[in-house]
C-alpha positions as protocol buffer text, in pm:
chain_id: "A"
residue {
  index: 1
  type: UNK
  ca { x: -2301 y: -830 z: 1048 }
}
residue {
  index: 2
  type: UNK
  ca { x: -2231 y: -845 z: 674 }
}
residue {
  index: 3
  type: UNK
  ca { x: -2073 y: -499 z: 681 }
}
residue {
  index: 4
  type: UNK
  ca { x: -1842 y: -603 z: 964 }
}
residue {
  index: 5
  type: UNK
  ca { x: -1741 y: -923 z: 783 }
}
residue {
  index: 6
  type: UNK
  ca { x: -1673 y: -727 z: 464 }
}
residue {
  index: 7
  type: UNK
  ca { x: -1456 y: -478 z: 655 }
}
residue {
  index: 8
  type: UNK
  ca { x: -1263 y: -762 z: 821 }
}
residue {
  index: 9
  type: UNK
  ca { x: -1208 y: -922 z: 480 }
}
residue {
  index: 10
  type: UNK
  ca { x: -1094 y: -591 z: 329 }
}
residue {
  index: 11
  type: UNK
  ca { x: -861 y: -537 z: 626 }
}
residue {
  index: 12
  type: UNK
  ca { x: -711 y: -884 z: 596 }
}
residue {
  index: 13
  type: UNK
  ca { x: -651 y: -852 z: 222 }
}
residue {
  index: 14
  type: UNK
  ca { x: -501 y: -505 z: 268 }
}
residue {
  index: 15
  type: UNK
  ca { x: -279 y: -636 z: 549 }
}
residue {
  index: 16
  type: UNK
  ca { x: -152 y: -914 z: 326 }
}
residue {
  index: 17
  type: UNK
  ca { x: -76 y: -665 z: 50 }
}
residue {
  index: 18
  type: UNK
  ca { x: 95 y: -431 z: 298 }
}
residue {
  index: 19
  type: UNK
  ca { x: 318 y: -714 z: 421 }
}
residue {
  index: 20
  type: UNK
  ca { x: 394 y: -812 z: 62 }
}
residue {
  index: 21
  type: UNK
  ca { x: 472 y: -445 z: -10 }
}
residue {
  index: 22
  type: UNK
  ca { x: 720 y: -438 z: 278 }
}
residue {
  index: 23
  type: UNK
  ca { x: 906 y: -729 z: 116 }
}
residue {
  index: 24
  type: UNK
  ca { x: 858 y: -682 z: -258 }
}
residue {
  index: 25
  type: UNK
  ca { x: 993 y: -387 z: -452 }
}
residue {
  index: 26
  type: UNK
  ca { x: 733 y: -208 z: -657 }
}
residue {
  index: 27
  type: UNK
  ca { x: 441 y: -279 z: -429 }
}
residue {
  index: 28
  type: UNK
  ca { x: 369 y: 8 z: -189 }
}
residue {
  index: 29
  type: UNK
  ca { x: 312 y: -66 z: 179 }
}
residue {
  index: 30
  type: UNK
  ca { x: 161 y: 249 z: 326 }
}
residue {
  index: 31
  type: UNK
  ca { x: -155 y: 277 z: 111 }
}
residue {
  index: 32
  type: UNK
  ca { x: -253 y: -82 z: 187 }
}
residue {
  index: 33
  type: UNK
  ca { x: -173 y: -30 z: 553 }
}
residue {
  index: 34
  type: UNK
  ca { x: -397 y: 276 z: 559 }
}
residue {
  index: 35
  type: UNK
  ca { x: -683 y: 71 z: 414 }
}
residue {
  index: 36
  type: UNK
  ca { x: -624 y: -206 z: 668 }
}
residue {
  index: 37
  type: UNK
  ca { x: -617 y: 43 z: 958 }
}
residue {
  index: 38
  type: UNK
  ca { x: -938 y: 203 z: 830 }
}
residue {
  index: 39
  type: UNK
  ca { x: -1117 y: -130 z: 789 }
}
residue {
  index: 40
  type: UNK
  ca { x: -1008 y: -275 z: 1125 }
}
residue {
  index: 41
  type: UNK
  ca { x: -1087 y: 50 z: 1309 }
}
residue {
  index: 42
  type: UNK
  ca { x: -1447 y: 7 z: 1195 }
}
residue {
  index: 43
  type: UNK
  ca { x: -1475 y: -368 z: 1244 }
}
residue {
  index: 44
  type: UNK
  ca { x: -1238 y: -527 z: 1497 }
}
residue {
  index: 45
  type: UNK
  ca { x: -1039 y: -376 z: 1783 }
}
residue {
  index: 46
  type: UNK
  ca { x: -854 y: -707 z: 1826 }
}
residue {
  index: 47
  type: UNK
  ca { x: -737 y: -718 z: 1464 }
}
residue {
  index: 48
  type: UNK
  ca { x: -643 y: -350 z: 1478 }
}
residue {
  index: 49
  type: UNK
  ca { x: -427 y: -418 z: 1785 }
}
residue {
  index: 50
  type: UNK
  ca { x: -264 y: -720 z: 1616 }
}
residue {
  index: 51
  type: UNK
  ca { x: -191 y: -517 z: 1303 }
}
residue {
  index: 52
  type: UNK
  ca { x: -17 y: -248 z: 1509 }
}
residue {
  index: 53
  type: UNK
  ca { x: 213 y: -513 z: 1658 }
}
residue {
  index: 54
  type: UNK
  ca { x: 349 y: -650 z: 1327 }
}
residue {
  index: 55
  type: UNK
  ca { x: 723 y: -566 z: 1341 }
}
residue {
  index: 56
  type: UNK
  ca { x: 765 y: -574 z: 963 }
}
residue {
  index: 57
  type: UNK
  ca { x: 518 y: -286 z: 932 }
}
residue {
  index: 58
  type: UNK
  ca { x: 665 y: -61 z: 1203 }
}
residue {
  index: 59
  type: UNK
  ca { x: 808 y: 199 z: 961 }
}
residue {
  index: 60
  type: UNK
  ca { x: 489 y: 204 z: 755 }
}
residue {
  index: 61
  type: UNK
  ca { x: 285 y: 242 z: 1076 }
}
residue {
  index: 62
  type: UNK
  ca { x: 484 y: 555 z: 1161 }
}
residue {
  index: 63
  type: UNK
  ca { x: 402 y: 694 z: 817 }
}
residue {
  index: 64
  type: UNK
  ca { x: 37 y: 587 z: 852 }
}
residue {
  index: 65
  type: UNK
  ca { x: 18 y: 765 z: 1187 }
}
residue {
  index: 66
  type: UNK
  ca { x: 168 y: 1075 z: 1026 }
}
residue {
  index: 67
  type: UNK
  ca { x: -94 y: 1047 z: 752 }
}
residue {
  index: 68
  type: UNK
  ca { x: -375 y: 1021 z: 1011 }
}
residue {
  index: 69
  type: UNK
  ca { x: -251 y: 1335 z: 1183 }
}
residue {
  index: 70
  type: UNK
  ca { x: -170 y: 1549 z: 880 }
}
residue {
  index: 71
  type: UNK
  ca { x: -367 y: 1387 z: 595 }
}
residue {
  index: 72
  type: UNK
  ca { x: -56 y: 1407 z: 379 }
}
residue {
  index: 73
  type: UNK
  ca { x: 240 y: 1190 z: 273 }
}
residue {
  index: 74
  type: UNK
  ca { x: 604 y: 1301 z: 285 }
}
residue {
  index: 75
  type: UNK
  ca { x: 765 y: 1370 z: -56 }
}
residue {
  index: 76
  type: UNK
  ca { x: 1037 y: 1109 z: 4 }
}
residue {
  index: 77
  type: UNK
  ca { x: 774 y: 840 z: 58 }
}
residue {
  index: 78
  type: UNK
  ca { x: 592 y: 940 z: -259 }
}
residue {
  index: 79
  type: UNK
  ca { x: 914 y: 942 z: -461 }
}
residue {
  index: 80
  type: UNK
  ca { x: 1022 y: 604 z: -325 }
}
residue {
  index: 81
  type: UNK
  ca { x: 685 y: 444 z: -391 }
}
residue {
  index: 82
  type: UNK
  ca { x: 663 y: 577 z: -745 }
}
residue {
  index: 83
  type: UNK
  ca { x: 1025 y: 493 z: -823 }
}
residue {
  index: 84
  type: UNK
  ca { x: 979 y: 133 z: -718 }
}
residue {
  index: 85
  type: UNK
  ca { x: 644 y: 106 z: -893 }
}
residue {
  index: 86
  type: UNK
  ca { x: 776 y: 225 z: -1228 }
}
residue {
  index: 87
  type: UNK
  ca { x: 1107 y: 39 z: -1189 }
}
residue {
  index: 88
  type: UNK
  ca { x: 899 y: -275 z: -1148 }
}
residue {
  index: 89
  type: UNK
  ca { x: 724 y: -198 z: -1476 }
}
residue {
  index: 90
  type: UNK
  ca { x: 1061 y: -160 z: -1649 }
}
residue {
  index: 91
  type: UNK
  ca { x: 1200 y: -474 z: -1484 }
}
residue {
  index: 92
  type: UNK
  ca { x: 894 y: -674 z: -1589 }
}
residue {
  index: 93
  type: UNK
  ca { x: 923 y: -547 z: -1944 }
}
residue {
  index: 94
  type: UNK
  ca { x: 1293 y: -633 z: -1962 }
}
residue {
  index: 95
  type: UNK
  ca { x: 1261 y: -979 z: -1809 }
}
residue {
  index: 96
  type: UNK
  ca { x: 922 y: -1101 z: -1928 }
}
residue {
  index: 97
  type: UNK
  ca { x: 888 y: -885 z: -2236 }
}
residue {
  index: 98
  type: UNK
  ca { x: 565 y: -897 z: -2425 }
}
residue {
  index: 99
  type: UNK
  ca { x: 551 y: -1276 z: -2409 }
}
residue {
  index: 100
  type: UNK
  ca { x: 361 y: -1243 z: -2082 }
}
residue {
  index: 101
  type: UNK
  ca { x: 150 y: -941 z: -2163 }
}
residue {
  index: 102
  type: UNK
  ca { x: -95 y: -1018 z: -1879 }
}
residue {
  index: 103
  type: UNK
  ca { x: 187 y: -990 z: -1625 }
}
residue {
  index: 104
  type: UNK
  ca { x: 318 y: -667 z: -1775 }
}
residue {
  index: 105
  type: UNK
  ca { x: -36 y: -525 z: -1785 }
}
residue {
  index: 106
  type: UNK
  ca { x: -94 y: -612 z: -1419 }
}
residue {
  index: 107
  type: UNK
  ca { x: 232 y: -451 z: -1306 }
}
residue {
  index: 108
  type: UNK
  ca { x: 172 y: -145 z: -1522 }
}
residue {
  index: 109
  type: UNK
  ca { x: -183 y: -112 z: -1388 }
}
residue {
  index: 110
  type: UNK
  ca { x: -51 y: -129 z: -1032 }
}
residue {
  index: 111
  type: UNK
  ca { x: 203 y: 145 z: -1112 }
}
residue {
  index: 112
  type: UNK
  ca { x: -69 y: 363 z: -1263 }
}
residue {
  index: 113
  type: UNK
  ca { x: -287 y: 307 z: -954 }
}
residue {
  index: 114
  type: UNK
  ca { x: 4 y: 399 z: -725 }
}
residue {
  index: 115
  type: UNK
  ca { x: 73 y: 710 z: -931 }
}
residue {
  index: 116
  type: UNK
  ca { x: -289 y: 820 z: -916 }
}
residue {
  index: 117
  type: UNK
  ca { x: -302 y: 756 z: -541 }
}
residue {
  index: 118
  type: UNK
  ca { x: 15 y: 956 z: -477 }
}
residue {
  index: 119
  type: UNK
  ca { x: -113 y: 1240 z: -696 }
}
residue {
  index: 120
  type: UNK
  ca { x: -448 y: 1241 z: -514 }
}
residue {
  index: 121
  type: UNK
  ca { x: -304 y: 1249 z: -160 }
}
residue {
  index: 122
  type: UNK
  ca { x: -159 y: 1588 z: -51 }
}
residue {
  index: 123
  type: UNK
  ca { x: 218 y: 1617 z: 1 }
}
residue {
  index: 124
  type: UNK
  ca { x: 340 y: 1687 z: 355 }
}
residue {
  index: 125
  type: UNK
  ca { x: 581 y: 1980 z: 319 }
}
residue {
  index: 126
  type: UNK
  ca { x: 678 y: 2001 z: 690 }
}
């Protein structure tokens, strides 16, 4: 029961981040969507079905399905994700500067995490 609740919570948080990633530059969508799909597949068929019907995530769902089949991410997706992640770091530095070092650190940490994730996941060359 606790495991199921934890998976539902993880899935909901990841879904929120995936939706935010579909709207905000610099925040990737697909990795969070993959986590949400994984969590809901193990905890709630109803939430999994609802997630698959979110129109805003349709493109990311196609990429997530590709990832499930091939266990790899297309180079264009990797390049786009990393470009937006590091552009967000630059934008934050230029607009907030070092006056808000906590904000810059959070954005930079997210970019590092995205870079490590994209490096870790194989590239789909087909």
